[in-house]
N, CA, C and O atoms as a Tinker XYZ file with bonds, in Angstrom:
   472  protein
     1  N     -6.741000   21.568000   -7.346000    73     2
     2  CA    -7.867000   20.045000   -7.280000    64     1     3
     3  C     -8.443000   18.752000   -7.509000    63     2     4     5
     4  O     -9.536000   18.985000   -6.994000    81     3
     5  N     -8.519000   17.654000   -7.867000    73     3     6
     6  CA    -8.731000   16.663000   -8.786000    64     5     7
     7  C    -10.800000   15.859000   -8.256000    63     6     8     9
     8  O    -11.047000   14.837000   -7.616000    81     7
     9  N    -11.734000   16.810000   -8.833000    73     7    10
    10  CA   -12.350000   15.728000   -8.668000    64     9    11
    11  C    -12.959000   13.982000   -8.800000    63    10    12    13
    12  O    -12.323000   13.249000   -9.559000    81    11
    13  N    -13.784000   13.582000   -8.290000    73    11    14
    14  CA   -13.808000   11.904000   -8.448000    64    13    15
    15  C    -15.457000   11.739000   -8.550000    63    14    16    17
    16  O    -16.214000   12.169000   -7.680000    81    15
    17  N    -15.889000   11.058000   -9.735000    73    15    18
    18  CA   -17.097000   10.526000   -9.741000    64    17    19
    19  C    -17.633000    9.488000  -10.405000    63    18    20    21
    20  O    -17.994000    9.274000  -11.562000    81    19
    21  N    -17.583000    8.687000   -9.036000    73    19    22
    22  CA   -17.921000    7.375000   -9.502000    64    21    23
    23  C    -19.352000    6.811000  -10.314000    63    22    24    25
    24  O    -20.246000    7.633000  -10.512000    81    23
    25  N    -19.545000    5.271000  -10.808000    73    23    26
    26  CA   -20.286000    4.510000  -11.052000    64    25    27
    27  C    -20.355000    3.162000  -11.055000    63    26    28    29
    28  O    -19.351000    2.454000  -10.967000    81    27
    29  N    -21.576000    2.702000  -11.160000    73    27    30
    30  CA   -21.970000    1.322000  -10.760000    64    29    31
    31  C    -21.639000    1.186000   -9.279000    63    30    32    33
    32  O    -21.115000    1.969000   -8.486000    81    31
    33  N    -22.221000   -0.350000   -9.127000    73    31    34
    34  CA   -22.337000   -0.732000   -7.275000    64    33    35
    35  C    -23.461000   -1.329000   -8.131000    63    34    36    37
    36  O    -23.720000   -1.429000   -9.330000    81    35
    37  N    -24.408000   -1.933000   -6.102000    73    35    38
    38  CA   -25.382000   -2.125000   -6.489000    64    37    39
    39  C    -25.135000   -3.716000   -5.685000    63    38    40    41
    40  O    -24.344000   -4.016000   -4.791000    81    39
    41  N    -26.437000   -4.781000   -6.613000    73    39    42
    42  CA   -26.429000   -5.819000   -5.277000    64    41    43
    43  C    -26.099000   -6.978000   -6.370000    63    42    44    45
    44  O    -26.799000   -7.002000   -7.383000    81    43
    45  N    -25.056000   -7.948000   -6.209000    73    43    46
    46  CA   -24.831000   -9.091000   -6.807000    64    45    47
    47  C    -24.772000   -9.891000   -6.380000    63    46    48    49
    48  O    -23.668000   -9.897000   -5.836000    81    47
    49  N    -25.383000  -10.978000   -6.139000    73    47    50
    50  CA   -25.509000  -13.004000   -5.897000    64    49    51
    51  C    -23.609000  -13.287000   -5.563000    63    50    52    53
    52  O    -22.559000  -12.704000   -5.834000    81    51
    53  N    -24.025000  -14.497000   -4.850000    73    51    54
    54  CA   -22.592000  -14.562000   -4.008000    64    53    55
    55  C    -21.471000  -15.665000   -5.514000    63    54    56    57
    56  O    -21.644000  -16.791000   -5.980000    81    55
    57  N    -20.335000  -14.493000   -5.808000    73    55    58
    58  CA   -19.538000  -15.700000   -7.538000    64    57    59
    59  C    -20.749000  -15.391000   -9.066000    63    58    60    61
    60  O    -20.996000  -15.961000  -10.129000    81    59
    61  N    -21.212000  -14.167000   -8.342000    73    59    62
    62  CA   -21.630000  -13.390000   -9.553000    64    61    63
    63  C    -20.656000  -11.957000   -9.158000    63    62    64    65
    64  O    -19.920000  -11.908000   -8.173000    81    63
    65  N    -20.903000  -10.429000  -10.511000    73    63    66
    66  CA   -19.727000   -9.804000  -10.226000    64    65    67
    67  C    -20.281000   -8.679000  -11.083000    63    66    68    69
    68  O    -21.102000   -8.797000  -11.993000    81    67
    69  N    -19.682000   -7.532000  -10.633000    73    67    70
    70  CA   -19.560000   -5.872000  -10.967000    64    69    71
    71  C    -18.415000   -5.654000  -10.808000    63    70    72    73
    72  O    -17.465000   -6.040000  -10.126000    81    71
    73  N    -18.771000   -4.639000  -11.909000    73    71    74
    74  CA   -17.515000   -3.170000  -12.851000    64    73    75
    75  C    -17.968000   -2.502000  -11.970000    63    74    76    77
    76  O    -19.173000   -2.547000  -11.721000    81    75
    77  N    -16.793000   -1.416000  -11.015000    73    75    78
    78  CA   -16.329000    0.382000  -10.971000    64    77    79
    79  C    -16.113000    0.669000  -11.425000    63    78    80    81
    80  O    -15.149000    0.105000  -11.944000    81    79
    81  N    -16.652000    2.287000  -12.204000    73    79    82
    82  CA   -15.883000    2.472000  -12.620000    64    81    83
    83  C    -16.085000    3.834000  -12.125000    63    82    84    85
    84  O    -17.241000    4.213000  -11.937000    81    83
    85  N    -14.354000    5.210000  -11.714000    73    83    86
    86  CA   -14.552000    6.129000  -11.865000    64    85    87
    87  C    -14.194000    7.235000  -13.019000    63    86    88    89
    88  O    -13.509000    6.912000  -13.990000    81    87
    89  N    -14.601000    8.295000  -12.883000    73    87    90
    90  CA   -13.995000    9.637000  -13.624000    64    89    91
    91  C    -13.174000   10.719000  -13.080000    63    90    92    93
    92  O    -13.264000   10.417000  -11.890000    81    91
    93  N    -12.855000   11.173000  -13.090000    73    91    94
    94  CA   -11.633000   11.996000  -13.089000    64    93    95
    95  C    -11.554000   13.334000  -13.812000    63    94    96    97
    96  O    -11.643000   13.317000  -15.040000    81    95
    97  N    -11.372000   14.676000  -13.071000    73    95    98
    98  CA   -11.668000   16.360000  -13.458000    64    97    99
    99  C    -10.336000   17.022000  -12.957000    63    98   100   101
   100  O     -9.716000   16.746000  -11.930000    81    99
   101  N     -9.990000   18.100000  -14.062000    73    99   102
   102  CA   -10.029000   19.155000  -12.530000    64   101   103
   103  C     -8.711000   19.269000  -13.009000    63   102   104   105
   104  O     -8.600000   19.106000  -14.224000    81   103
   105  N     -7.416000   19.568000  -12.214000    73   103   106
   106  CA    -5.752000   18.756000  -12.402000    64   105   107
   107  C     -5.480000   17.041000  -12.423000    63   106   108   109
   108  O     -5.065000   16.128000  -11.710000    81   107
   109  N     -5.892000   17.250000  -13.435000    73   107   110
   110  CA    -5.559000   15.436000  -13.958000    64   109   111
   111  C     -4.355000   15.096000  -14.200000    63   110   112   113
   112  O     -3.932000   13.972000  -13.928000    81   111
   113  N     -3.459000   16.259000  -14.886000    73   111   114
   114  CA    -2.316000   16.244000  -15.065000    64   113   115
   115  C     -1.269000   16.020000  -13.550000    63   114   116   117
   116  O     -0.212000   15.417000  -13.738000    81   115
   117  N     -1.512000   16.396000  -12.419000    73   115   118
   118  CA    -0.963000   16.135000  -11.152000    64   117   119
   119  C     -1.643000   14.646000  -11.154000    63   118   120   121
   120  O     -1.076000   14.240000  -12.168000    81   119
   121  N     -2.116000   14.004000  -10.912000    73   119   122
   122  CA    -2.262000   12.657000  -10.418000    64   121   123
   123  C     -1.409000   11.482000  -11.320000    63   122   124   125
   124  O     -1.564000   11.069000  -12.470000    81   123
   125  N     -0.592000   11.199000  -10.415000    73   123   126
   126  CA     0.480000   10.308000   -9.871000    64   125   127
   127  C      0.242000    8.143000  -10.331000    63   126   128   129
   128  O      0.775000    7.201000  -10.917000    81   127
   129  N     -1.320000    8.670000   -9.237000    73   127   130
   130  CA    -2.044000    7.362000   -9.167000    64   129   131
   131  C     -3.529000    7.611000   -8.536000    63   130   132   133
   132  O     -4.124000    8.519000   -7.956000    81   131
   133  N     -3.685000    6.800000   -8.810000    73   131   134
   134  CA    -5.474000    6.519000   -9.058000    64   133   135
   135  C     -5.655000    4.029000   -8.477000    63   134   136   137
   136  O     -4.987000    3.011000   -8.655000    81   135
   137  N     -7.153000    4.481000   -7.726000    73   135   138
   138  CA    -6.856000    3.606000   -6.980000    64   137   139
   139  C     -8.594000    3.182000   -6.440000    63   138   140   141
   140  O     -9.462000    4.053000   -6.511000    81   139
   141  N     -8.907000    1.846000   -5.947000    73   139   142
   142  CA   -10.047000    1.993000   -5.102000    64   141   143
   143  C     -9.962000    1.103000   -3.359000    63   142   144   145
   144  O     -9.340000    0.100000   -3.012000    81   143
   145  N    -10.855000    1.996000   -2.625000    73   143   146
   146  CA   -10.824000    2.134000   -1.184000    64   145   147
   147  C    -12.130000    1.108000   -1.133000    63   146   148   149
   148  O    -13.019000    0.960000   -1.971000    81   147
   149  N    -11.965000    0.561000   -0.065000    73   147   150
   150  CA   -13.829000    0.325000    0.763000    64   149   151
   151  C    -14.124000    0.493000    2.034000    63   150   152   153
   152  O    -13.280000    1.125000    2.670000    81   151
   153  N    -14.909000    0.186000    2.518000    73   151   154
   154  CA   -14.930000    0.342000    3.925000    64   153   155
   155  C    -16.045000   -0.107000    4.212000    63   154   156   157
   156  O    -17.034000    0.504000    3.806000    81   155
   157  N    -16.164000   -1.049000    4.827000    73   155   158
   158  CA   -17.706000   -2.062000    5.208000    64   157   159
   159  C    -17.699000   -1.188000    6.785000    63   158   160   161
   160  O    -16.833000   -0.411000    7.187000    81   159
   161  N    -18.756000   -1.548000    7.365000    73   159   162
   162  CA   -19.471000   -1.455000    8.518000    64   161   163
   163  C    -18.285000   -1.482000    9.813000    63   162   164   165
   164  O    -17.747000   -2.545000   10.119000    81   163
   165  N    -17.987000   -0.309000   10.453000    73   163   166
   166  CA   -17.319000   -0.409000   11.645000    64   165   167
   167  C    -16.084000   -1.347000   11.753000    63   166   168   169
   168  O    -15.719000   -2.022000   12.716000    81   167
   169  N    -15.447000   -1.194000   10.321000    73   167   170
   170  CA   -13.962000   -1.706000    9.760000    64   169   171
   171  C    -13.415000   -0.277000    9.405000    63   170   172   173
   172  O    -13.993000    0.759000    9.733000    81   171
   173  N    -12.601000   -0.315000    8.917000    73   171   174
   174  CA   -11.381000    0.148000    9.177000    64   173   175
   175  C    -11.157000    0.715000    7.208000    63   174   176   177
   176  O    -11.051000   -0.108000    6.299000    81   175
   177  N    -11.138000    2.256000    7.000000    73   175   178
   178  CA   -11.100000    1.991000    5.616000    64   177   179
   179  C     -9.772000    1.324000    4.613000    63   178   180   181
   180  O     -8.655000    1.555000    5.076000    81   179
   181  N     -9.810000    0.487000    3.230000    73   179   182
   182  CA    -8.638000   -0.911000    3.643000    64   181   183
   183  C     -8.835000   -0.288000    2.251000    63   182   184   185
   184  O     -9.864000    0.165000    1.749000    81   183
   185  N     -7.073000   -0.419000    1.547000    73   183   186
   186  CA    -6.670000   -0.469000   -0.076000    64   185   187
   187  C     -7.232000   -1.808000   -0.996000    63   186   188   189
   188  O     -6.713000   -2.914000   -0.849000    81   187
   189  N     -8.747000   -1.488000   -2.297000    73   187   190
   190  CA    -8.137000   -2.601000   -2.687000    64   189   191
   191  C     -7.270000   -2.927000   -3.693000    63   190   192   193
   192  O     -6.445000   -3.819000   -3.889000    81   191
   193  N     -7.638000   -2.057000   -4.224000    73   191   194
   194  CA    -6.102000   -1.553000   -5.465000    64   193   195
   195  C     -5.647000   -0.311000   -6.357000    63   194   196   197
   196  O     -6.477000    0.596000   -6.429000    81   195
   197  N     -4.395000   -0.133000   -7.075000    73   195   198
   198  CA    -4.961000    0.876000   -6.686000    64   197   199
   199  C     -3.471000    0.372000   -7.953000    63   198   200   201
   200  O     -2.909000   -0.721000   -7.880000    81   199
   201  N     -3.025000    1.703000   -9.232000    73   199   202
   202  CA    -2.358000    1.378000   -9.999000    64   201   203
   203  C     -1.565000    2.640000  -10.234000    63   202   204   205
   204  O     -2.159000    3.702000  -10.415000    81   203
   205  N     -0.299000    2.572000  -10.238000    73   203   206
   206  CA     0.636000    4.536000  -10.573000    64   205   207
   207  C      0.926000    4.103000  -11.913000    63   206   208   209
   208  O      1.073000    3.004000  -12.449000    81   207
   209  N      0.961000    5.281000  -12.286000    73   207   210
   210  CA     1.226000    6.003000  -13.608000    64   209   211
   211  C      3.083000    4.961000  -13.941000    63   210   212   213
   212  O      4.224000    5.023000  -13.484000    81   211
   213  N      2.287000    4.073000  -15.056000    73   211   214
   214  CA     3.632000    3.795000  -15.835000    64   213   215
   215  C      3.861000    2.670000  -14.832000    63   214   216   217
   216  O      4.995000    2.192000  -14.838000    81   215
   217  N      2.913000    2.130000  -13.908000    73   215   218
   218  CA     3.659000    1.321000  -12.449000    64   217   219
   219  C      3.116000   -0.319000  -13.170000    63   218   220   221
   220  O      2.748000   -0.712000  -14.277000    81   219
   221  N      3.404000   -1.121000  -11.355000    73   219   222
   222  CA     2.260000   -2.478000  -12.059000    64   221   223
   223  C      1.172000   -1.662000  -10.356000    63   222   224   225
   224  O      1.222000   -0.851000   -9.431000    81   223
   225  N      0.280000   -2.790000  -11.087000    73   223   226
   226  CA    -0.603000   -3.389000  -10.129000    64   225   227
   227  C     -0.726000   -3.566000   -9.137000    63   226   228   229
   228  O     -0.190000   -4.647000   -8.894000    81   227
   229  N     -1.477000   -2.818000   -7.590000    73   227   230
   230  CA    -0.841000   -3.394000   -6.453000    64   229   231
   231  C     -2.395000   -3.953000   -5.824000    63   230   232   233
   232  O     -3.230000   -3.051000   -5.893000    81   231
   233  N     -2.810000   -4.941000   -5.372000    73   231   234
   234  CA    -3.998000   -5.992000   -5.004000    64   233   235
   235  C     -3.673000   -6.308000   -2.844000    63   234   236   237
   236  O     -2.856000   -6.464000   -1.936000    81   235
   237  N     -4.998000   -6.210000   -3.219000    73   235   238
   238  CA    -5.145000   -6.120000   -1.473000    64   237   239
   239  C     -5.250000   -7.800000   -1.437000    63   238   240   241
   240  O     -5.805000   -8.305000   -2.413000    81   239
   241  N     -4.621000   -8.955000   -0.089000    73   239   242
   242  CA    -3.963000   -9.922000   -0.364000    64   241   243
   243  C     -5.754000  -11.244000   -0.792000    63   242   244   245
   244  O     -6.033000  -12.304000   -1.351000    81   243
   245  N     -6.406000  -10.099000   -0.011000    73   243   246
   246  CA    -8.725000  -10.853000   -0.228000    64   245   247
   247  C     -9.009000  -10.326000   -1.448000    63   246   248   249
   248  O    -10.239000  -10.315000   -1.491000    81   247
   249  N     -8.654000   -9.958000   -2.293000    73   247   250
   250  CA    -8.713000   -9.993000   -3.627000    64   249   251
   251  C     -8.208000  -10.097000   -5.094000    63   250   252   253
   252  O     -8.703000  -10.180000   -6.218000    81   251
   253  N     -6.677000  -10.040000   -4.382000    73   251   254
   254  CA    -5.909000  -11.433000   -5.611000    64   253   255
   255  C     -6.626000  -11.713000   -6.273000    63   254   256   257
   256  O     -7.657000  -11.965000   -5.650000    81   255
   257  N     -6.849000  -11.976000   -8.301000    73   255   258
   258  CA    -7.262000  -13.220000   -8.456000    64   257   259
   259  C     -8.608000  -13.022000   -8.702000    63   258   260   261
   260  O     -9.107000  -13.798000   -9.517000    81   259
   261  N     -9.739000  -11.698000   -7.922000    73   259   262
   262  CA   -10.650000  -11.621000   -8.093000    64   261   263
   263  C    -10.770000  -10.792000   -8.863000    63   262   264   265
   264  O    -10.933000  -11.423000   -9.907000    81   263
   265  N    -10.803000   -9.889000   -9.070000    73   263   266
   266  CA   -10.856000   -8.433000   -8.907000    64   265   267
   267  C     -9.360000   -7.938000  -10.132000    63   266   268   269
   268  O     -8.193000   -8.181000   -9.826000    81   267
   269  N     -9.668000   -7.403000  -11.157000    73   267   270
   270  CA    -8.926000   -6.562000  -11.890000    64   269   271
   271  C     -9.163000   -4.991000  -11.951000    63   270   272   273
   272  O    -10.158000   -4.333000  -12.258000    81   271
   273  N     -7.712000   -4.582000  -11.491000    73   271   274
   274  CA    -7.460000   -2.795000  -11.853000    64   273   275
   275  C     -7.080000   -2.395000  -13.540000    63   274   276   277
   276  O     -6.410000   -2.983000  -14.390000    81   275
   277  N     -8.024000   -0.827000  -13.552000    73   275   278
   278  CA    -7.937000   -0.538000  -15.084000    64   277   279
   279  C     -7.939000    0.632000  -15.263000    63   278   280   281
   280  O     -8.867000    1.388000  -14.977000    81   279
   281  N     -6.333000    1.091000  -16.033000    73   279   282
   282  CA    -6.875000    2.615000  -16.339000    64   281   283
   283  C     -7.298000    3.026000  -17.629000    63   282   284   285
   284  O     -7.234000    2.181000  -18.522000    81   283
   285  N     -7.698000    4.103000  -17.887000    73   283   286
   286  CA    -7.388000    4.700000  -19.466000    64   285   287
   287  C     -7.493000    6.223000  -19.324000    63   286   288   289
   288  O     -8.400000    7.002000  -19.030000    81   287
   289  N     -6.058000    6.344000  -19.688000    73   287   290
   290  CA    -5.334000    8.104000  -19.050000    64   289   291
   291  C     -6.339000    8.989000  -19.962000    63   290   292   293
   292  O     -6.720000   10.100000  -19.593000    81   291
   293  N     -6.828000    8.254000  -21.484000    73   291   294
   294  CA    -6.982000    8.989000  -22.147000    64   293   295
   295  C     -8.292000    9.188000  -22.121000    63   294   296   297
   296  O     -8.701000    9.707000  -23.160000    81   295
   297  N     -9.541000    8.851000  -20.890000    73   295   298
   298  CA   -10.091000    8.979000  -20.438000    64   297   299
   299  C    -10.445000   10.010000  -19.648000    63   298   300   301
   300  O    -11.057000   11.055000  -19.868000    81   299
   301  N     -9.789000    9.377000  -18.372000    73   299   302
   302  CA    -9.437000    9.441000  -17.380000    64   301   303
   303  C    -10.471000    9.244000  -16.567000    63   302   304   305
   304  O    -11.268000    9.987000  -15.994000    81   303
   305  N    -10.254000    7.778000  -16.649000    73   303   306
   306  CA   -10.820000    6.945000  -15.747000    64   305   307
   307  C    -10.738000    6.226000  -15.436000    63   306   308   309
   308  O     -9.993000    5.627000  -16.211000    81   307
   309  N    -11.076000    5.422000  -14.427000    73   307   310
   310  CA    -9.245000    4.232000  -13.649000    64   309   311
   311  C    -11.243000    2.823000  -13.044000    63   310   312   313
   312  O    -12.309000    3.213000  -12.567000    81   311
   313  N    -10.866000    1.558000  -13.365000    73   311   314
   314  CA   -12.252000    0.875000  -13.257000    64   313   315
   315  C    -11.981000   -0.575000  -12.681000    63   314   316   317
   316  O    -11.175000   -1.400000  -13.112000    81   315
   317  N    -12.890000   -0.697000  -11.549000    73   315   318
   318  CA   -12.510000   -1.865000  -10.819000    64   317   319
   319  C    -13.702000   -2.981000  -11.254000    63   318   320   321
   320  O    -14.906000   -2.859000  -11.024000    81   319
   321  N    -12.874000   -4.372000  -12.115000    73   319   322
   322  CA   -14.154000   -5.456000  -12.388000    64   321   323
   323  C    -13.713000   -6.425000  -10.806000    63   322   324   325
   324  O    -12.717000   -6.802000  -10.188000    81   323
   325  N    -15.141000   -6.473000  -10.734000    73   323   326
   326  CA   -14.958000   -7.517000   -9.482000    64   325   327
   327  C    -15.794000   -9.044000  -10.367000    63   326   328   329
   328  O    -16.765000   -9.204000  -11.106000    81   327
   329  N    -14.815000   -9.845000   -9.793000    73   327   330
   330  CA   -15.479000  -11.384000  -10.622000    64   329   331
   331  C    -15.439000  -12.162000   -8.515000    63   330   332   333
   332  O    -14.807000  -12.167000   -7.459000    81   331
   333  N    -16.508000  -12.597000   -9.142000    73   331   334
   334  CA   -16.323000  -14.284000   -7.858000    64   333   335
   335  C    -16.654000  -13.354000   -7.139000    63   334   336   337
   336  O    -15.580000  -12.769000   -7.281000    81   335
   337  N    -17.664000  -12.160000   -5.945000    73   335   338
   338  CA   -17.873000  -11.494000   -5.493000    64   337   339
   339  C    -18.138000  -12.539000   -4.339000    63   338   340   341
   340  O    -18.580000  -13.655000   -4.611000    81   339
   341  N    -17.816000  -12.091000   -2.838000    73   339   342
   342  CA   -18.163000  -13.064000   -1.359000    64   341   343
   343  C    -18.420000  -12.470000   -0.720000    63   342   344   345
   344  O    -17.578000  -11.698000   -0.262000    81   343
   345  N    -20.076000  -12.435000   -0.160000    73   343   346
   346  CA   -20.359000  -11.518000    0.520000    64   345   347
   347  C    -19.818000  -10.990000    1.383000    63   346   348   349
   348  O    -20.606000  -10.154000    1.825000    81   347
   349  N    -18.754000  -10.961000    2.009000    73   347   350
   350  CA   -17.565000  -10.399000    3.178000    64   349   351
   351  C    -16.900000   -9.069000    1.985000    63   350   352   353
   352  O    -16.076000   -8.208000    2.294000    81   351
   353  N    -17.741000   -9.305000    0.208000    73   351   354
   354  CA   -16.759000   -7.895000   -0.456000    64   353   355
   355  C    -17.753000   -6.871000    0.097000    63   354   356   357
   356  O    -17.514000   -5.664000    0.094000    81   355
   357  N    -18.824000   -7.389000    0.548000    73   355   358
   358  CA   -19.796000   -5.873000    0.921000    64   357   359
   359  C    -19.708000   -4.996000    1.292000    63   358   360   361
   360  O    -20.076000   -4.657000    2.416000    81   359
   361  N    -19.088000   -4.190000    0.314000    73   359   362
   362  CA   -19.197000   -2.852000    1.735000    64   361   363
   363  C    -19.101000   -1.026000    0.945000    63   362   364   365
   364  O    -19.195000   -1.291000   -0.254000    81   363
   365  N    -18.993000    0.266000    1.034000    73   363   366
   366  CA   -19.282000    1.101000    0.558000    64   365   367
   367  C    -17.872000    1.200000   -0.528000    63   366   368   369
   368  O    -16.940000    0.477000   -0.175000    81   367
   369  N    -17.699000    1.833000   -1.506000    73   367   370
   370  CA   -16.132000    1.344000   -2.292000    64   369   371
   371  C    -16.068000    3.084000   -2.836000    63   370   372   373
   372  O    -17.066000    3.688000   -3.229000    81   371
   373  N    -14.693000    3.681000   -2.750000    73   371   374
   374  CA   -14.308000    4.818000   -2.760000    64   373   375
   375  C    -13.161000    5.028000   -4.105000    63   374   376   377
   376  O    -12.064000    4.478000   -4.196000    81   375
   377  N    -13.632000    5.755000   -4.848000    73   375   378
   378  CA   -12.228000    5.942000   -5.854000    64   377   379
   379  C    -10.950000    6.340000   -4.685000    63   378   380   381
   380  O    -10.577000    6.173000   -3.524000    81   379
   381  N    -10.771000    6.708000   -5.424000    73   379   382
   382  CA    -9.534000    7.483000   -4.868000    64   381   383
   383  C     -8.094000    7.220000   -5.686000    63   382   384   385
   384  O     -7.638000    6.220000   -6.241000    81   383
   385  N     -7.270000    9.449000   -5.386000    73   383   386
   386  CA    -6.493000    9.372000   -6.360000    64   385   387
   387  C     -5.343000   10.555000   -5.377000    63   386   388   389
   388  O     -5.597000   11.441000   -4.561000    81   387
   389  N     -4.160000   10.069000   -5.899000    73   387   390
   390  CA    -2.919000   10.380000   -5.647000    64   389   391
   391  C     -2.017000   11.710000   -6.029000    63   390   392   393
   392  O     -0.926000   11.165000   -6.198000    81   391
   393  N     -1.790000   13.142000   -6.276000    73   391   394
   394  CA    -0.447000   14.052000   -6.235000    64   393   395
   395  C      0.643000   14.221000   -5.379000    63   394   396   397
   396  O      0.880000   14.590000   -4.229000    81   395
   397  N      1.075000   13.913000   -6.130000    73   395   398
   398  CA     2.788000   14.207000   -5.306000    64   397   399
   399  C      3.000000   15.756000   -5.806000    63   398   400   401
   400  O      4.229000   15.733000   -5.867000    81   399
   401  N      2.761000   16.640000   -6.072000    73   399   402
   402  CA     3.121000   17.418000   -6.573000    64   401   403
   403  C      3.512000   18.569000   -5.443000    63   402   404   405
   404  O      4.412000   19.404000   -5.351000    81   403
   405  N      2.449000   18.209000   -4.687000    73   403   406
   406  CA     3.027000   19.908000   -2.950000    64   405   407
   407  C      2.325000   18.946000   -2.206000    63   406   408   409
   408  O      1.274000   19.044000   -1.573000    81   407
   409  N      3.510000   17.467000   -2.495000    73   407   410
   410  CA     3.506000   17.023000   -1.125000    64   409   411
   411  C      2.641000   15.983000   -1.816000    63   410   412   413
   412  O      2.449000   15.897000   -3.029000    81   411
   413  N      1.770000   14.607000   -0.114000    73   411   414
   414  CA     1.142000   14.013000   -1.049000    64   413   415
   415  C     -0.047000   14.364000   -0.629000    63   414   416   417
   416  O     -0.315000   14.616000    0.546000    81   415
   417  N     -0.866000   14.402000   -1.615000    73   415   418
   418  CA    -2.279000   14.941000   -1.532000    64   417   419
   419  C     -3.274000   13.534000   -1.910000    63   418   420   421
   420  O     -2.983000   12.785000   -2.843000    81   419
   421  N     -4.944000   13.245000   -0.680000    73   419   422
   422  CA    -5.530000   13.070000   -1.626000    64   421   423
   423  C     -6.722000   13.108000   -2.012000    63   422   424   425
   424  O     -7.353000   13.930000   -1.347000    81   423
   425  N     -7.570000   12.402000   -3.083000    73   423   426
   426  CA    -8.215000   12.780000   -3.293000    64   425   427
   427  C     -9.251000   11.595000   -2.700000    63   426   428   429
   428  O     -8.867000   10.553000   -2.168000    81   427
   429  N    -10.910000   12.063000   -2.949000    73   427   430
   430  CA   -11.613000   10.574000   -2.649000    64   429   431
   431  C    -13.329000   11.446000   -3.669000    63   430   432   433
   432  O    -13.887000   12.543000   -3.673000    81   431
   433  N    -13.549000    9.823000   -4.498000    73   431   434
   434  CA   -14.802000   10.074000   -4.625000    64   433   435
   435  C    -15.613000   10.295000   -3.773000    63   434   436   437
   436  O    -15.305000   10.940000   -2.771000    81   435
   437  N    -17.108000    9.705000   -4.015000    73   435   438
   438  CA   -18.386000    9.960000   -2.758000    64   437   439
   439  C    -18.238000    8.509000   -2.600000    63   438   440   441
   440  O    -18.105000    8.204000   -1.415000    81   439
   441  N    -18.221000    7.667000   -3.287000    73   439   442
   442  CA   -18.390000    6.048000   -2.450000    64   441   443
   443  C    -19.853000    6.084000   -3.582000    63   442   444   445
   444  O    -20.674000    6.757000   -4.206000    81   443
   445  N    -19.286000    4.630000   -3.166000    73   443   446
   446  CA   -20.755000    3.632000   -3.922000    64   445   447
   447  C    -20.330000    2.362000   -3.147000    63   446   448   449
   448  O    -19.238000    1.987000   -2.722000    81   447
   449  N    -22.242000    1.547000   -3.089000    73   447   450
   450  CA   -22.215000    0.846000   -1.925000    64   449   451
   451  C    -22.480000   -0.804000   -2.868000    63   450   452   453
   452  O    -23.361000   -1.014000   -3.702000    81   451
   453  N    -21.587000   -1.618000   -2.470000    73   451   454
   454  CA   -21.345000   -3.097000   -3.204000    64   453   455
   455  C    -21.888000   -3.976000   -1.849000    63   454   456   457
   456  O    -21.289000   -4.229000   -0.804000    81   455
   457  N    -23.700000   -4.456000   -2.427000    73   455   458
   458  CA   -23.773000   -5.482000   -2.067000    64   457   459
   459  C    -23.581000   -7.558000   -2.431000    63   458   460   461
   460  O    -24.226000   -8.385000   -3.075000    81   459
   461  N    -23.014000   -7.567000   -2.040000    73   459   462
   462  CA   -22.931000   -8.911000   -1.718000    64   461   463
   463  C    -24.020000  -10.197000   -1.209000    63   462   464   465
   464  O    -23.703000  -10.657000   -0.112000    81   463
   465  N    -25.053000  -10.733000   -1.747000    73   463   466
   466  CA   -26.355000  -11.025000   -0.906000    64   465   467
   467  C    -26.413000  -12.531000   -1.737000    63   466   468   469
   468  O    -25.804000  -12.772000   -2.780000    81   467
   469  N    -27.139000  -13.296000   -1.135000    73   467   470
   470  CA   -28.602000  -13.888000   -1.817000    64   469   471
   471  C    -29.546000  -13.892000   -2.001000    63   470   472
   472  O    -30.035000  -14.782000   -2.698000    81   471
């Protein structure tokens, strides 16, 4: 089992910045990749960014050049720096961890609200 606890989020103005952090605990040695997803009202959950072990980062086209995902393996954390925020970035953001020891398993944080509004 992997437990994920998010922090950060809140309200930002268009063009502003926010930073999300996620701390993993439990069977962290099994984690293959970590990432962030988001879900806006009435929409499906979508991938924002991901970072696998020793691999290259992956971003949704809508956030490329504005968001940066980073991972600190020593602290078992993953962060999402969000710059140049737009109203369409408003959503609940979820931290995600993927393990592949016994098939693919996804673990989720509780979600944190990000609202971009003037």
